[in-house]
N, C-alpha and C positions, 0 to 999 in steps of 0.2 A: 503495501500499499504507499509507504514510504516514497518508493522510487518514482510514482505517478503525482505525486500532490505538485511539483512544480509545474508539469503541464495543465493540470487543472486549475491552479491558482491563474495560470497566465490567462485561460480563457475568460476566466471570472472577471479580470482585468479589462480583457476584450469587450467584453458586454456592457462596460461602463464608457465605451469610447462611441461617441457620437460618431465619427468616421467611419467606423466599424460598419454601420447600419446604410452607409451609402456606398460598399464597396459592391464587386461583381457578385452575381448570384453564386457563385461558387463560395466566397468567403462568407457570405451571409450563410450559406449551408452549414461551413463549417461552424460559425458562431452559434448557430441553433442547436446543431447536434450535439457539441462539446458545453453548451452551456446545459442541457439536459441531462449529460453526463454527469455532471460536477454539481448541481444545485445544492444537495446536501452537504458536500464537502465545504462548499463555499460559506454554508451558514456554520458548520462546525468550526471552522478555523475562523470566524468571528467571534465564537464564543467563548473559545480559548484564546483569545487576544493575540491573534497572528501578526508580529512585529517585523521589522523591516531591519536587517541586519547584512553587513559585508564590507572589509576592509578593501584599500584601492591601490596601496602604492605598487608601482612597477618596477619590477628587478627582472633581470634577465638572465638571473643565475640558475635557473631552474634546469635540471638534468636528470628526469624520471629515468628510474630504473627499468631497461628494457626484457621483458617476459621472453625466455626462450623461444615461445612460439611465435612471435613476429620476427626473430632473427633469420628465421629461413624462409620468410614469406618475401616477395618483391617489394620495393618503395612503394609506399602509398602515392605520394604524390611531392612535387617539390615547386610547380608554378603552374597557374591556372591552364596554361597552353598544355600542360603534360598531365591534367587533371584526368583521372581513370572516367570512362563512360560507362554510365550504364545501358544494359542492352536488356531488353525485355524478350523473355522465351516465350513459346506458346502457353496457352493455358494448358495448366495438367488437368487432365480430366479426372474428377472426384467420381465414385461412386453415389447411387442413389442415395442420400441420408434418410436413416429411419426416422421414424416417429420419435417426438420428442416424449419423454419421460414425464408420468403425472405423480407429483408427490403423492408417498402412501404413508399410511398411518404408523405410528412406529412409537413403541414404549422406550425411553432409557433408562438404564438401570441404576439407580442411587449406589454408590460406593461410598463406604464411611471413611476411608481416608485413600489417600494418593499411594498408590502403588508404582514401583519402577516401570518406566515407560515415557513415551511422549504425548504431551496434551495441548491442545489448543486453548489458549487460557482468554477471557475476556470479562468485561464487566458490564453491567446492565442496569440503570439508576430503576428504583422503585419509588414508592411514595415516602415511606419513613427511612427507607436502607435500600442499600444498591447490593447486589449480588455480585460476588465473585465466581466465576464458574471455570471448571477445568472438565473437558470432555475428550474421550481417548480419540484416536486417528480413525476407529472404524466407527465412532459415534454410538456406541453401543453402552457405553458407561461414563457417569459424570458425578463430579462432586459440587456442589456449592456452598460457599459461604455468605454469610451476611454482614454488613457492618452499616452502622449509622451513617446518613448522609446529613452533616452539620456545615460542611464549608464546600466551594466550589472548586478545591482541589483534586477533592476525593470523587467526583461525579465521572471526570473524563480521564479517571487515571489510567492511563495508558501504559506507564513503564513499572508499576508496583511492584510485579512478582519478577523475584531475583531467577535466573537463566536455570539454576539448578531447581528452582521449586520449591526451594527451603524456605524461603522469607517473602513477605510480603509489607510492602512500605505502603501508608495511609498516611492522610491528614486528619487532625481533629482541632476543634477552637477555632478561634477566629483572629483575623489580623485587622478588622475593619471592612468597610464599605466604601465604596467608588463615590467620588464626588465631594468628599470633605473629610477634613481630620478632626476626629473628636477625640478630646483628652480624656473624658470622664467616662468611658467604657471599659470593661474587661476584654485585654487583648491576651491571649492564652495560645495562640497557634503553635502547634506541635507535630511532629513528625514520629507516626508511630511504626514500629518495626516489628512483625510478628510472626512467629515460628509456625509456619503451616504443618508442622508436625503433630503438634498438641495445641495450637491455637493460643500460646502464652505469649505476652507480651515480653519479646526480646529486648527492646530497648525503645525508649522513650527521649524524644531531641525534643526540648523546649527551643523555638526557631527565634526568638525577640527579645532583645537588651532590655534591661531595667528602663533604659531612658527612652524608648518606644511609647509614641510617635514624636515626641518632643523633637527628637533629634533632627526632624525633617526641616523645622522651624531654625534649631540653632545652626544648621547648615548650610544658610541661604546665601549669606555673602560669599562664603567660600568657593559654592560652586556657581555664584554668578560671575566669579572673576576667572574660573574653570571653563566655563561653557562660553563665554562672549558674548556676542550678538544676538543671540536666540532668548536671552532672557534681560536683556538690558533694559527694555521697555515693560519689563513684568514686574507687579508688585511681588512684596514679599511671600504673602499668601499665595500666589498664582506659581513662584518657585517653588514654595515648599510642597503644594499640592503636585506639581509635575512630578518631584522625587517620589513622592508616596505612589503616586500611579503606575511608575517605573517599577517601583518596589513591590506593588502588588500584583503588575503582569509576570514577575519573574520568581515570585518568592516560591511557587509550587513547581518550580523546575527540579527533577531528579531522575537519575539514569543508575542501573545497576553498570558494573561493569561485565564485560563478556566472561570473564572467569567466576563472576559470582561472587568475588571475595569483597568487593567494595560498593558502596553505595555512594555516588556523589551528590549533592544536594545543595540549596541556595540556602543560604540562613543570615539572620541579622542577629546572632548570636552575641558577638562582640560591638556590633554597631559602630558607626552611625548608620552606613550603608549596607546592603546585603552583600556577602562575600560567598566565594566557593569552598565548601568544605567535604571532605569525603570519611564514611565511617569504615573501619576495618570490621568486620563480623569476627573474623577469627582472634584479634588482640581486643575486641570489644572497645576499641578506641575512636576519637574524633580528632582529626587535624584539619586546621585552616590552610588553606591553599593560595588565597588571595587576598588582599587587601587593597582596597581603592577608594574613590569616593563615588564611583558609578554603581548602578545596581545591575545584578545578575540577571539574566534575561533568558540564555539557554545552554544546555549542557550536552557534550556528545563525548563518547568514548571511542579511541582509536581502537583497533581491531584485537590489538595485543594488551591492551588493560595498562599500556604504560602511561599514555598520555590521556588529558581530558580536556578538549577545545571548549571554551565557553566565551561568552557575548556580553557586554555591559554596557550600560549605556545612562546617560542623565534624564532623560524623557524617552515618551514614546510616542507615536503618531504617525505620520508621512514620511516614511525614511529619515528616521532620526539617525544623528551619529552614533555610530558604536564602536567600541573597542574589542579585537577579538583577541584571546589569550589562549595558550597553550601549557597547562600546567603537569608537570611530572607526579604520579600520584605519590611518590616518596616525597615531596615537596622539595626537592633538590632544586627545580627550575621552574621557571615560569617565560614564558617566551610571548611578548605583545606584539600584534600585528597592527600597522597604522590603520587609522580608521577613516570612515568615510559614509555614505549614505547605502544601505541597500537589504540583503536579504540572504542569511545563509540556507543553503538550499541542498546540494547534493548529499555533502557529508565526506568521510573518509573515504579515499579509495586505495589507500594500503594504510601501514601502520605509522607512516611519516608525512603522510601528505592528505591535505584538506581541500575539497573542489567546493566553490561557492560561486555566487556572483551578484550583480548590484543589480538596483531596480529604483526607478523615478517615475513620477508622473509624465503622462504624455509619449516619452521616449522606452517606457516600459520596461524590458529586462536587457542587460547589457553585461558586458566587462564578466565573462566567463575566466575565473581565474584559480589558482593552485597555492596555498601556504604551505610550507614545506618547516617542519618544526626541526628538521637538523640543522637549518641555517637561518632562519628568520624569513627567509625570502618569500618574496609575492611573485607570481607570473602570471599575467595576463594572456591567455592564449586564445581568447575569442573577444574583442575589444567593442564589437558592435551588437545592435538590438538582435532580439532572436524571440522564438515562440516558445521553444523546449528542447532540451539535450539528453543525451545518454552518453554515458562513458562506458567504454568497452575495455575492462581491466585488463584481460588476455591480450588483448590488441594494441593496448595502450593507444587509444585514438578516441577521438569524442565526434558523433555523428550530431550536428546542429541544425534545427528545421528552422525556417522562416515562412510564416503564413501570410503574413501581412507586410509586404515592402514598406519599409520605414527608413526615413532620411537618405542615408547615401547607399543604402541596400536595395536595389532595384527588381531584386529576382526573388520570388516565394520559390522554395525547393528544398532539397537536404544537401548540407555540405559535411565533407570529411575532413575533419581538423587533425593534424599532427602535432602534439604538445611539446613534441622536442623542438621541432624545427617552427611552429606557429604558422606555417602554411595550410592553406584553408582550399578546396577543391570543391566545386559544385559538381554532384555527383548526379542530379535529377532534378528537374523542375518538377511543379505539383503541389498538390496539397496533402502533407503527411499530415495523418492525426495520432500516429502510436507508435512507438520502436521499442523494440525488443532487444537487448544484446543475448547472444548465443554462444556458449563455447562450445564449439565444435569446429572440424577442420573443413569441412564443406561449406558450410553457413556462417556469415557472420552477424546478420541480423535478421529478425521478423520485422516487418513494418506494413503499416497498412495507409492507404491512399484513398483520399474520398471519392466515391462514387465509382470506385475501380477495385477494390478489394484489398485482399490480404497477399503478401509477396514473402520469397524468401530472397535476400541478397547473397549470393554466392561469394565464395573466396576470391573468384575473378570480376567481382561487381558488375554480376547481371543478375537480374530481378527474374524469379520464376514466380508465377501465377497459381497460389494456392487455393484461394477461395474469394468468391464475389463479395463476400461479409468484410466490412471495413471497420470493425469495434477495436476495443483494446485488446491486448495480446499480453498474456504472462504465459511463460515456459514453464514447464516441469522440470522439477530438479534434475534429472538426467538428461535434460534438454533435447529427449525424443519427442515429447507431446507440445501442444499449443493450445492453451483454453484461449478462444477467442468468445468476445462477450462486451455487452452493452446497452444502452436504452435507446428509446425513440425509434427511429428508422432501422437500426442496428439492435435492436434488443434481442436476448437470448442467450443462450451459452452454445458453443460449439466446441468439440473436442479434434483436433487434427494432429494425424500422426506424422511426423516429417520423414519417416523412413519407408513407411507402408503405403503412405498417401490416403489413408483413412480418414472419413470425415463423420463425424457422429452429431447430430442436433440433438443436445441432452435436455434442453429447458427453453422454453419459448417465453419467458417472461422477461421483464427487464433486471438487469444484472447490474448492481452499480460498486462491488467489491468482489475479490476473488483470491484465494490462497490455496496453493498447493500442498497436500501432506507431505511432509519430507520423503517417505516412501514409497510416493507416486500411487498409493493404494486408492486414493480419490482427491477430493478437493472440497472445500467450504467456500459459501459463498452466500452473498445477502441480494434480497429482491425485495424492494418496498420496504417494510417493516421486520422480515422476518430473516433468520439465520438457517441456511441448508447444507446438507452435505450429501454429496454425489461419490455413491460407493462404485469404483470402477468394477472392481470383480464382481459383483451382486448386480450390477446394472442396474442400481436403485438409487432414487432421489429421496430422501426424507428429510421433513422440517423438523429442525432440531429445536429451536426457540424462537419467541416472537417478542419484541418490544412492545409491550402493553401501553407504554406511555408517549406523549409526542415530544418529551423533553429530547433535545439535543445537545450533546452527542447520545444517539441512541446505544451505541456499543462503544466500548473503549478498550484496548488492549488489542484482542485478536492478532496475539503471538503464541508460536510454540516455545514451550520449554519441555527439558527433560530431566525429569525427576530419577536420581541416582538411588 
């Protein structure tokens, strides 16, 4: 789900632009389809206070490591004149699809405790409490736990379960409400870590200092001097309130390390601003990793659990200036990257490089860049506006898609970018709506083109047509199957086999989200307010759960955990 957020957010942005509505009919079709595909996601992002982050300094010291797979392949491109052209093959004949399945009635067995195995976990809001749910990969057994709903940070708690399924982190208490700073109320926000083995409280971490919230007033002059012109015309109360709002926006940020040992979180324990802290479940200790006047906003772990990328800002709104930092988990080093305006986006591409981009009104998204924690460098690999992009880790290349020609970029289409040389090649014109990297020797990507269908891009840069359906694409973990799904004109769910060319129409309803089971035994997907499971072995679809409330987000989490 995370990998498609930037594409969905971009078309929410296009929806707001008047010039899009005056574009050619093809662009209007793109806007209409992708608007339908992402309506719920846009609402969700607003509810969880989607902010704008990204640094912008340009440095040319970027030398990414080259995977062995790319060393044996021909050079992609060096100049526009040498750009590889995409050749479209004849349409691959698909067998006649069978009828879609009808969801069957199904009873899931309640289990008293988590057993060893892999589970899909998610949260669902209720009236007075919310549920934390674990369901087995075959969707036959589940375990549900209930927690009181008393603050907004637990309603959509996406990252509370540790990767090993041993702990759950959730919030209780209050840090106040938006709109005003009230001194005469109880502030008791804390982060609770529960052992899922026996439901006991493993750790309670109060997140606020004794001086909260008066510290926002006390730091007004210092913040005004640091920020500069943005606050020069603001009253003391406005400056304090801006700080408070930035604090509220980021105090719910928390992430478990991939190895499950650490929980990184935002806290105002030492005041006056929020900082980055890390809790060690083995040593039962808390360490502060950052200290500065800005308020923590987002947290992201490197794949090797060594670095924590986090962003901080003095205020929130439209494209606020932010600072990015990479802190070592042992507290030995903090690397700060220059700040500007924009939005963190793709995340870590390996254990030492972080991919991001900027955003601004009118121009939209631009400046795809890489932060490198080894030397603190920032490398801009694509400075122009774009609609969305995908990084291919094994090929060390980026596909950038332009849907609406903007500024100096006059051609809509897909571009291949080599981050080592920064050379870009126009591979194909047309309106692309979805791209999925493939870890295969014969195919590099699966792509969808509006009104043309879905294609496979070969290692020789040829397009092979596989379906007239042009929905979103998610590849199975073994890269042998493609799930094609969407809403509106492209409602439904299709399963396509890359190797046998078999196609199955599994579901005819609108599908807004989908994830494959790690063992390829099936997949989970959301249609309207219901969560479904498709069992490939039994060739059966069952409705697992239904969100009975209209609150958004209806679902939180939707991640796999491996219980040892």
